[in-house]
C-alpha positions as CSV (number, residue, x, y, z in Angstrom):
1,X,97.0,86.2,98.1
2,X,97.0,82.0,98.9
3,X,93.3,80.8,99.6
4,X,93.7,80.1,102.7
5,X,94.1,83.8,103.1
6,X,91.4,84.7,101.0
7,X,89.1,82.5,102.8
8,X,90.1,83.7,105.8
9,X,89.1,87.3,105.1
10,X,86.0,86.1,103.6
11,X,84.9,84.3,107.3
12,X,86.2,86.9,109.3
13,X,83.2,89.3,107.2
14,X,80.6,86.6,107.4
15,X,81.1,86.2,110.9
16,X,80.8,90.3,111.8
17,X,78.1,91.0,109.3
18,X,74.9,92.6,111.6
19,X,72.3,91.1,109.0
20,X,73.6,87.6,108.7
21,X,74.5,87.3,112.8
22,X,70.9,88.8,113.4
23,X,69.4,86.1,111.2
24,X,70.6,83.0,112.9
25,X,73.5,82.8,110.3
26,X,77.0,81.5,111.4
27,X,80.2,80.4,108.9
28,X,82.9,78.1,109.4
29,X,86.1,76.7,107.9
30,X,85.6,73.4,106.9
31,X,88.8,72.1,104.7
32,X,89.2,70.9,102.2
33,X,86.3,72.9,101.2
34,X,86.0,76.1,102.2
35,X,83.4,78.5,104.2
36,X,80.1,76.9,104.9
37,X,77.0,78.7,105.9
38,X,74.3,77.8,107.7
39,X,71.5,79.4,109.4
40,X,70.4,77.7,112.0
41,X,70.2,74.5,111.5
42,X,70.1,74.7,107.7
43,X,73.2,74.2,105.6
44,X,72.7,77.2,102.9
45,X,76.0,76.5,100.9
46,X,80.1,76.8,100.6
47,X,82.1,79.6,100.1
48,X,85.6,79.1,98.4
49,X,88.2,80.6,96.8
50,X,89.1,79.9,93.3
51,X,91.1,81.1,90.2
52,X,91.0,84.5,91.5
53,X,87.4,84.6,92.6
54,X,84.9,83.7,95.6
55,X,82.9,80.7,94.4
56,X,79.5,79.6,96.5
57,X,78.4,76.2,95.8
58,X,74.8,75.8,96.8
59,X,73.4,73.6,99.0
60,X,72.1,70.5,96.9
61,X,75.1,71.2,94.2
62,X,78.3,70.0,93.4
63,X,79.4,72.3,91.6
64,X,80.1,76.6,92.3
65,X,76.9,78.6,90.7
66,X,78.0,82.2,92.1
67,X,81.2,83.8,92.1
68,X,82.3,87.2,93.8
69,X,85.1,89.2,92.9
70,X,85.1,91.2,96.5
71,X,84.6,90.7,100.1
72,X,81.5,93.1,99.6
73,X,80.1,91.3,96.9
74,X,80.5,87.3,98.8
75,X,78.5,89.6,101.8
76,X,75.3,90.6,99.0
77,X,75.3,87.1,97.8
78,X,75.4,85.2,100.8
79,X,72.9,87.6,102.1
80,X,70.0,87.2,99.6
81,X,70.6,83.2,99.9
82,X,70.3,83.0,103.5
83,X,68.1,85.5,104.3
84,X,65.3,84.2,102.1
């Protein structure tokens, strides 16, 4: 599938995750970056679909440091980073 389709699926999952929502986290599409994740006013990082995996670039980094092969894995990573 295309990057746009994969990122849209992750965006929906992030937006409907009860734990992230309860903590004040939000995700938004941000072309060409992918998906930006925030907690309140604080930028936590960005997800993008790259070479068959979801790649996460944390705030303050210029490159992805974490990968997730599935949406569930990407949600777990996002919770770990955004909720700490």
